[in-house]
N, C-alpha and C positions, 0 to 999 in steps of 0.2 A: 923867357920863353917857357911855356908849360909843356910838360911831357904828357902824352896820352898813353894810357894803358889799354892795350888790346886784350879783351877777354876772349879766350878760346874755349870752346866747349870740347873738352877732352874726354874720350871714352874711358871709363874706369877700367883698370886692369882686373883680371880675374881674381888676383890675390886681394885686391881692395874689396871686391864684391863678396868674397868669402868671409873676410873679416867683418864686413857690415852685416852679413847674415847671422854670424855668431853673436854679434852685438845686439841685433834686433831680437833674436830669440831670447837672449840672456836678459835683456832690458825688462822683459815682462815678468821676470822672476820665475816662478814655477808654473808653466802653462798647464792647462788641462791635457788630457790624453788625446784630444782631437787633432788628427793630422791636418784637417782643414785649417785650423787655427795657425798651425806652423806654416802651412803653404801660403796663407795670406800674408804672414810676416815676411816670408821670403819674396813673394811677388812684389811687395812694396819696395824691396831693395833692387830687384832686377828689371822692373817694368820699363825703365828708360834706357836699358843697356841693349847690346846686341846678343845677349845670352838668354836662353830659355832653360828652365830647370825641370827636372823630374824628381820628385821627392818620394822616398819610401822609408818605411820603418821596419827594421829587422830586430825584433826583441826590444832592447833598450838603446839601440843605435839608430840614429837618423842618418840616412844617406841621401845626398843631393847630387845629382848628375847634371852637368852643364853642357849644353849644346849651343854652339855659335850658330846664329841664324843663317849664315851663308854656307854652313856645312851640314852634312847629314849624320855625322858621327859624333859620339860623345867626346868632348874636348877635355874634360877634366871632371873630377868628382871630389866632393867634400864629405868626409865621414865625421860625424859629430858623436863622440862616445857619450855615454850617460853621465860622465863626470861634468860635462859642459851643460847639458840639458837633461833634467830629470823627468823622464816620461812615465 
């Protein structure tokens, strides 16, 4: 008797999304100073999730705010210091 595996499409947690964003930005090495370049990398990570992001740069710090589609308020934020990404 063969067992069947059921694949379930599980929504990634916010922590998984944050880690993927850091990896996506870091994978490109040293990106140019274009915020749009960074937003494109982040969009590729969150496009299939229930989260939307707002990205801003304050000096050498990148700030990503997460809002769940079903809510109107900011759910969480990710602050990436210049040690992780050199802008």
